C-alpha positions in Angstrom: -17.8 15.1 1.0 -19.4 15.2 4.4 -18.2 14.1 7.3 -19.9 10.4 7.7 -18.2 10.2 3.9 -14.9 10.7 5.6 -15.8 8.4 8.2 -16.9 5.5 5.3 -13.1 6.5 3.5 -11.2 6.4 6.4 -11.9 3.0 7.5 -11.9 1.1 4.0 -8.3 3.0 3.8 -7.6 1.6 7.1 -9.2 -1.9 6.8 -7.4 -2.3 3.3 -4.1 -0.2 3.5 -2.3 -3.0 3.9 -4.0 -6.2 3.4 -3.2 -7.6 -0.1 -7.0 -6.7 -1.4 -5.7 -2.9 -2.6 -6.6 -0.1 -0.7 -6.3 2.4 -3.9 -9.2 -0.4 -5.8 -11.4 0.0 -2.8 -11.3 3.5 -2.4 -12.2 4.0 -5.6 -15.3 1.8 -5.5 -16.3 3.3 -2.5 -15.9 7.5 -3.4 -18.4 6.1 -6.9 -20.8 4.5 -4.4 -20.8 7.5 -2.4 -21.3 9.8 -5.2 -18.1 11.2 -5.6 -16.7 12.5 -8.5 -13.4 10.3 -9.6 -12.9 12.5 -11.8 -12.2 15.7 -9.6 -8.1 16.2 -8.7 -9.4 16.9 -4.9 -11.1 13.2 -4.4 -7.8 11.4 -6.1 -5.9 14.1 -3.9 -7.7 12.8 -1.0 -7.3 9.5 -1.4 -3.6 9.9 -1.1 -4.1 11.7 1.6 -5.7 9.9 4.3 -3.3 7.1 3.6 -1.1 9.8 5.7 -3.2 8.1 8.7 -2.2 4.3 7.4 1.4 5.2 7.5 1.1 7.1 10.9 0.1 3.9 12.3 2.8 1.4 10.9 5.4 4.4 12.5 3.4 4.1 15.8 3.7 0.5 15.6 7.2 -0.1 14.6 8.3 3.4 16.4 11.0 0.6 17.9 11.8 -0.9 15.1 12.2 2.4 13.2 14.1 4.2 15.9 16.6 1.3 15.4 17.3 1.2 12.4 17.4 5.2 11.5 19.9 5.1 14.3 22.2 2.7 13.2 21.4 3.8 9.9 22.7 7.4 10.9 25.7 5.8 13.1 27.1 4.1 9.9 27.9 7.4 7.9 30.7 9.0 10.0 31.4 5.1 12.2 32.8 2.1 10.1 32.1 -0.4 13.0 28.5 0.0 12.2 28.0 -0.6 8.6 28.3 -3.8 8.5 25.3 -4.0 11.4 21.8 -5.5 10.3 19.9 -2.4 11.2 22.6 -0.1 9.0 21.8 -2.2 5.8 18.0 -2.0 6.6 18.1 1.5 6.6 19.5 1.4 3.0 17.2 -1.3 2.0 14.0 0.8 2.9 16.2 4.4 1.1 17.3 2.2 -2.4 13.7 -0.2 -2.2 11.5 3.0 -2.1 12.8 4.5 -5.1 11.5 2.8 -8.2 8.1 3.5 -7.1 9.1 7.2 -6.4 11.0 7.9 -9.9 7.9 6.1 -11.8 5.3 8.0 -9.3 6.5 11.7 -10.8 6.9 10.2 -13.9 3.1 8.3 -14.2 1.7 10.9 -11.9 -1.0 11.8 -15.2 -1.7 8.5 -15.8 -1.9 7.3 -12.4 -4.6 10.4 -11.7 -6.2 9.7 -15.2 -6.4 6.6 -17.4 -5.7 4.0 -14.2 -8.3 5.5 -12.1 -11.2 3.5 -13.9 -13.0 0.7 -12.2 -12.3 -1.3 -15.5 -8.6 -1.2 -14.3 -9.7 -2.0 -11.0 -11.7 -4.7 -11.5 -9.5 -6.7 -13.8 -6.1 -6.0 -11.3 -8.1 -7.4 -8.7 -8.8 -10.7 -10.8 -5.5 -11.3 -12.4 -2.8 -9.9 -9.6 -4.8 -12.9 -7.8 -3.4 -15.5 -9.8 0.0 -14.0 -8.9 -0.5 -13.8 -5.3 -1.3 -17.7 -5.3 1.3 -18.5 -7.7 4.0 -16.7 -4.8 2.3 -18.9 -2.2 2.8 -22.4 -4.6 6.4 -21.5 -5.2 7.9 -20.2 -2.3 10.3 -21.8 -0.3 9.8 -19.2 3.0 13.7 -20.5 3.9 15.4 -17.0 4.6 14.3 -14.8 7.3 14.4 -11.1 7.9 18.3 -11.5 9.3 18.7 -12.9 5.4 17.6 -9.8 3.3 20.0 -8.6 1.7 20.0 -5.0 -1.1 19.0 -7.0 -4.3 16.0 -8.1 -2.3 14.7 -4.7 -1.3 15.4 -3.3 -5.0 13.4 -5.9 -6.4 10.5 -5.7 -4.0 10.9 -2.1 -4.4 10.2 -2.6 -8.2 7.2 -4.5 -7.3 5.7 -1.3 -5.6 6.2 0.4 -9.3 3.5 -2.2 -10.1 1.1 -1.1 -7.1 0.7 1.9 -8.4 -2.1 0.2 -11.1 -5.3 0.5 -9.1 -6.6 -3.2 -7.7 -3.2 -4.9 -7.5 -2.2 -3.9 -4.2 0.4 -2.7 -2.7 1.5 -5.4 0.0 -0.1 -7.9 -2.4 2.5 -7.2 -4.4 5.3 -6.6 -2.0 5.0 -10.0 -0.1 4.4 -11.6 -3.3 7.9 -10.4 -4.6 9.1 -11.5 -1.3 7.7 -14.5 -1.3 9.1 -15.7 -4.7 12.7 -14.4 -3.5 12.3 -16.8 -0.6 11.5 -14.7 2.2 9.0 -16.2 4.8 6.0 -14.2 5.1 6.7 -12.4 7.9 10.2 -11.1 6.7 8.0 -10.8 3.5 5.1 -8.8 5.8 7.8 -6.7 7.4 9.8 -5.4 4.6 6.2 -4.5 2.8 5.5 -2.5 5.8 8.7 -0.4 5.9 9.0 0.3 2.8 5.3 1.4 2.5 6.5 4.5 4.8 8.6 6.8 2.3 6.0 5.7 -0.9 2.8 7.0 0.9 4.4 9.5 2.9 5.5 11.3 0.0 2.5 10.7 -2.1 0.2 12.5 0.7 2.3 15.1 1.0 2.7 15.3 -2.5 -1.1 15.5 -3.1 -1.9 18.0 0.1 -2.1 20.9 -2.5 -4.7 19.5 -4.7 -6.9 17.9 -1.5 -6.9 21.2 0.1 -7.2 23.4 -3.1 -10.8 21.3 -4.0 -14.1 21.3 -2.2 -14.0 18.3 0.1 -12.5 20.7 3.2 -10.2 20.7 5.9 -12.6 18.7 8.6 -13.1 15.8 6.2 -9.7 15.2 5.9 -8.9 15.6 9.2 -11.3 12.9 10.3 -10.7 10.7 7.5 -7.0 10.4 8.3 -8.2 9.9 11.7 -9.9 7.2 11.4 -7.6 5.4 9.2 -5.1 5.6 11.8 -7.1 3.9 14.3 -8.4 1.2 11.6 -5.5 0.9 10.2 -3.6 0.3 12.8 -5.8 -2.7 14.3 -4.9 -4.1 10.6 -1.4 -4.0 11.4 -1.3 -5.9 14.1 -3.9 -8.3 13.0 -1.8 -8.9 9.6 1.3 -9.7 11.1 0.0 -12.5 13.2 -2.5 -13.6 10.6 0.6 -14.3 8.1 2.9 -16.1 11.0 0.2 -18.8 10.0 -2.1 -18.7 6.7 -1.2 -18.1 3.4 -1.4 -14.7 1.8 -3.4 -17.2 -0.6 -6.2 -16.8 1.8 -7.3 -13.6 -0.1 -7.6 -14.4 -3.2 -11.3 -15.4 -3.3 -12.1 -12.4 -1.8 -10.1 -10.3 -4.3 -11.8 -12.2 -7.5 -15.5 -12.1 -6.3 -15.2 -8.5 -5.4 -12.8 -8.1 -9.4 -15.5 -10.4 -11.1 -18.9 -8.6 -9.0 -17.6 -5.0 -10.5 -16.5 -6.1 -13.6 -20.1 -7.2 -14.3 -21.4 -4.1 -12.8 -19.7 -2.5 -15.4 -20.7 -4.6 -18.2 -24.2 -4.1 -17.9 -24.2 -1.1 -17.4 -25.0 -0.9 -13.7 -22.2 1.0 -13.1 -20.4 3.7 -14.8 -15.8 3.3 -14.8 -15.2 7.0 -13.8 
């Protein structure tokens, strides 16, 4: 991998991490197009590590919210008056909601790094989950705001993150859809998706660091790709929050379907190999 590859992958990661189009799926396609070996553990690890740049963008963008939630959560551990505070509860929601994907990620790590890296999986998932996103918008009541979040909401949306371990589904697409099915408005569902992404993607990046640096990719491209992902992701987060305030996530469905179908056609005709 050279620095140009790193910049390209950083841009792809930053653009797609929080949009409901699947960053892992797009990174897998981009890595294949760049001639990288999808079976190389270092390439798989690189995909996870540069996500940390996108996560840092979320942390910076929501710094005040995160500081407020963290403060309320810590105070609630020793001061009963804080335990009913909305920010204290949100702290627990993020912690509990992150457990399912953490457990699933550890138990299924070989599958995630292996068979699920196939572009066949990416193509099918892009198309199939588009139907779920469309249905979520069709049935969404959006009659609940972030103030009305419950622990049950966090657990269900957290379970949706497990589904998003399949490349092509999209973590944000899965979690926002789950929030809509629960009756949350789009902004509340999107913000919860962002908060839940922090521990999940940060843990994945840290876990993959040894494989990333143990391979042949080099520290330089890793740093460059992560930095580019941070800058692009920050702009992407700001844009998405404004977009969902007045638009449905179904706007992304046609794009997902076109990319998924095109990918499946290329694989079927032999113009592209799956791994």
